[in-house]
KOLPALO-595163 format. One record per residue (C-alpha): residue number from 1; residue in three letters; chain; x, y, z. Coordinates in Angstrom, 2 decimals. Layout:
R;NUM;ALA;A;X;Y;Z
...
//
This chain:
R;1;MET;A;52.43;-47.37;-71.19
R;2;ARG;A;55.58;-45.88;-69.72
R;3;ARG;A;57.26;-45.27;-73.01
R;4;LYS;A;54.37;-44.16;-74.44
R;5;SER;A;54.00;-41.38;-71.73
R;6;VAL;A;58.01;-40.97;-72.11
R;7;ASN;A;57.38;-40.59;-76.00
R;8;ILE;A;54.88;-37.81;-75.29
R;9;LEU;A;56.60;-35.75;-72.88
R;10;ALA;A;59.64;-35.69;-75.33
R;11;TYR;A;57.05;-34.51;-78.32
R;12;PHE;A;56.19;-31.68;-75.71
R;13;VAL;A;59.89;-30.69;-75.57
R;14;LEU;A;59.99;-30.86;-79.23
R;15;ALA;A;57.15;-28.91;-79.54
R;16;VAL;A;58.51;-26.07;-77.49
R;17;MET;A;61.86;-26.33;-79.97
R;18;PHE;A;59.59;-26.60;-83.06
R;19;CYS;A;57.50;-23.57;-81.70
R;20;LEU;A;61.20;-21.49;-81.18
R;21;THR;A;62.25;-22.57;-84.71
R;22;GLY;A;59.44;-20.93;-86.57
R;23;CYS;A;61.18;-17.38;-85.77
R;24;LYS;A;63.88;-16.45;-88.39
R;25;ASP;A;66.88;-16.43;-86.47
R;26;VAL;A;66.80;-19.70;-85.10
R;27;LYS;A;65.49;-21.81;-87.87
R;28;ASP;A;68.26;-24.49;-87.44
R;29;ILE;A;68.06;-25.19;-83.87
R;30;LYS;A;67.37;-29.23;-83.70
R;31;VAL;A;66.45;-31.83;-81.18
R;32;THR;A;69.42;-34.29;-81.53
R;33;SER;A;68.44;-36.49;-78.55
R;34;VAL;A;65.79;-36.87;-75.27
R;35;GLU;A;66.43;-39.26;-72.65
R;36;VAL;A;64.69;-39.65;-69.79
R;37;GLU;A;66.67;-39.17;-66.38
R;38;SER;A;64.02;-40.39;-64.08
R;39;ILE;A;60.40;-39.75;-63.44
R;40;SER;A;59.14;-38.50;-59.95
R;41;ALA;A;55.44;-39.10;-59.03
R;42;ARG;A;53.62;-36.18;-57.15
R;43;GLY;A;50.29;-37.55;-55.97
R;44;LEU;A;48.00;-39.54;-58.11
R;45;ARG;A;47.61;-36.88;-60.99
R;46;SER;A;50.93;-35.21;-61.51
R;47;VAL;A;54.36;-36.62;-62.12
R;48;ASP;A;58.18;-34.48;-62.48
R;49;ILE;A;60.39;-35.76;-65.31
R;50;PHE;A;63.80;-34.95;-65.78
R;51;LEU;A;65.28;-35.18;-69.54
R;52;LYS;A;68.49;-34.74;-70.99
R;53;VAL;A;67.77;-33.45;-74.24
R;54;GLY;A;70.49;-32.77;-76.95
R;55;VAL;A;70.05;-29.50;-78.87
R;56;ASP;A;71.98;-28.11;-81.67
R;57;ASN;A;72.00;-24.21;-81.97
R;58;PRO;A;73.81;-22.64;-84.16
R;59;ALA;A;71.91;-19.58;-83.84
R;60;LYS;A;72.26;-16.64;-81.31
R;61;GLN;A;71.81;-17.29;-77.47
R;62;VAL;A;67.85;-18.15;-76.64
R;63;ARG;A;66.76;-17.56;-73.24
R;64;VAL;A;63.15;-19.40;-72.69
R;65;SER;A;60.74;-19.13;-70.02
R;66;GLU;A;57.23;-19.31;-69.05
R;67;ILE;A;56.73;-22.52;-70.91
R;68;GLU;A;53.30;-23.97;-70.62
R;69;GLY;A;51.70;-27.08;-72.98
R;70;SER;A;48.39;-28.58;-73.45
R;71;LEU;A;47.96;-32.19;-74.96
R;72;VAL;A;44.20;-32.16;-76.56
R;73;GLN;A;42.64;-35.35;-77.43
R;74;SER;A;39.34;-34.83;-79.62
R;75;GLY;A;38.71;-31.35;-78.25
R;76;LYS;A;39.53;-32.10;-74.87
R;77;VAL;A;42.50;-31.11;-72.89
R;78;ILE;A;43.72;-34.54;-71.21
R;79;GLY;A;47.17;-33.13;-70.09
R;80;LYS;A;49.13;-30.13;-69.04
R;81;LEU;A;52.61;-29.26;-68.99
R;82;ALA;A;55.18;-26.80;-67.37
R;83;MET;A;58.63;-26.67;-67.84
R;84;ASP;A;61.48;-24.60;-65.90
R;85;PRO;A;62.84;-21.97;-67.97
R;86;PHE;A;66.25;-22.65;-69.86
R;87;ILE;A;68.72;-20.90;-72.03
R;88;LEU;A;70.52;-22.62;-75.01
R;89;ALA;A;73.97;-21.48;-75.66
R;90;ALA;A;74.76;-19.56;-79.11
R;91;LYS;A;76.30;-21.68;-81.55
R;92;SER;A;76.80;-24.94;-79.50
R;93;SER;A;75.64;-28.31;-79.68
R;94;GLU;A;74.89;-29.46;-76.28
R;95;ILE;A;73.24;-32.11;-73.56
R;96;TYR;A;70.68;-29.62;-71.52
R;97;ASN;A;69.07;-31.11;-68.16
R;98;PHE;A;65.24;-30.19;-68.50
R;99;LYS;A;62.92;-30.24;-65.51
R;100;ALA;A;59.07;-30.86;-66.82
R;101;ASN;A;56.02;-31.33;-64.58
R;102;VAL;A;53.20;-33.20;-66.73
R;103;SER;A;49.63;-33.70;-65.22
R;104;LEU;A;46.28;-34.81;-65.45
R;105;ALA;A;43.88;-31.88;-66.88
R;106;GLN;A;40.83;-31.42;-65.03
R;107;GLY;A;38.21;-33.93;-65.79
R;108;ALA;A;40.61;-36.16;-67.23
R;109;GLY;A;41.48;-39.95;-66.30
R;110;PHE;A;43.22;-43.19;-66.53
R;111;LYS;A;40.62;-43.87;-69.28
R;112;ASP;A;42.05;-40.98;-71.66
R;113;LEU;A;45.56;-42.16;-71.08
R;114;MET;A;44.60;-45.39;-72.15
R;115;LEU;A;43.20;-44.12;-75.31
R;116;LEU;A;46.62;-43.06;-76.38
R;117;ALA;A;47.96;-46.35;-75.98
R;118;SER;A;45.63;-47.64;-78.66
R;119;PRO;A;46.84;-47.72;-82.56
R;120;ASP;A;44.92;-44.78;-83.51
R;121;GLY;A;45.38;-43.15;-80.31
R;122;LEU;A;47.32;-40.23;-81.47
R;123;ASP;A;44.97;-39.52;-84.15
R;124;GLY;A;42.84;-37.13;-82.53
R;125;CYS;A;45.80;-35.72;-80.55
R;126;THR;A;47.55;-31.95;-80.77
R;127;VAL;A;49.52;-30.16;-78.62
R;128;ASP;A;49.34;-26.35;-77.67
R;129;VAL;A;52.38;-24.55;-76.42
R;130;SER;A;53.26;-21.15;-75.30
R;131;ALA;A;56.28;-19.70;-74.06
R;132;LYS;A;58.27;-16.38;-74.06
R;133;ALA;A;61.67;-16.29;-75.71
R;134;ALA;A;64.30;-13.94;-76.01
R;135;TYR;A;67.35;-14.11;-78.64
R;136;GLY;A;70.59;-12.91;-77.78
R;137;LYS;A;70.20;-9.83;-75.70
R;138;GLY;A;66.87;-8.93;-76.75
R;139;ALA;A;63.82;-8.51;-74.79
R;140;ALA;A;61.58;-11.83;-74.22
R;141;MET;A;58.32;-12.02;-77.12
R;142;PRO;A;55.68;-14.39;-76.83
R;143;VAL;A;55.39;-17.47;-79.21
R;144;LYS;A;52.30;-19.49;-79.35
R;145;MET;A;51.65;-22.40;-81.26
R;146;LYS;A;48.02;-24.36;-81.43
R;147;ASP;A;46.65;-27.53;-82.90
R;148;ILE;A;50.21;-28.87;-83.26
R;149;PRO;A;49.09;-32.40;-84.57
R;150;LEU;A;50.93;-35.00;-82.17
R;151;LYS;A;51.38;-37.67;-84.85
R;152;GLU;A;53.14;-35.09;-87.22
R;153;LEU;A;55.74;-34.09;-84.13
R;154;LEU;A;56.27;-37.89;-83.72
R;155;ASP;A;57.10;-38.44;-87.34
R;156;LYS;A;58.99;-35.54;-87.80
R;157;PHE;A;60.99;-36.55;-84.26
R;158;ASP;A;61.35;-40.11;-85.60
R;159;ASN;A;62.81;-38.95;-89.15
R;160;GLU;A;65.48;-36.81;-87.65
R;161;ASN;A;66.62;-39.07;-85.14
R;162;ASN;A;67.00;-42.91;-87.42
//
């Protein structure tokens, strides 16, 4: 179960990167690795997760802030994500330290999380992501993506890292 929840967070991070790569100037940004450094409980409904994420950025510097996401299962929001802002260095391939807070959404419970662990648990799951991104020295622009199938993110990440 722990591995599954860590993978889901990794897919949120991937969704943020996927969201950014929809922009013309940063199409070649790739997530090369995701490693969980630590997980720290914040009460019964929330955890802080510290990640090391490898990112290959052949484009301009990218500043990302106001990062939020939702995990939706069969139309019901079951999880929320908030990440600290970060900057991807221009024309670099680096390992970045990210901090994210993941919490159960209002009305969601342990049963909802257990459904994700079932063989077909990811079938009805989607991810919504929003952030503000600034490329180079430009002004920050809102970037939003809705209804990203979690299974597609999983397959994309697995294919790129095999």
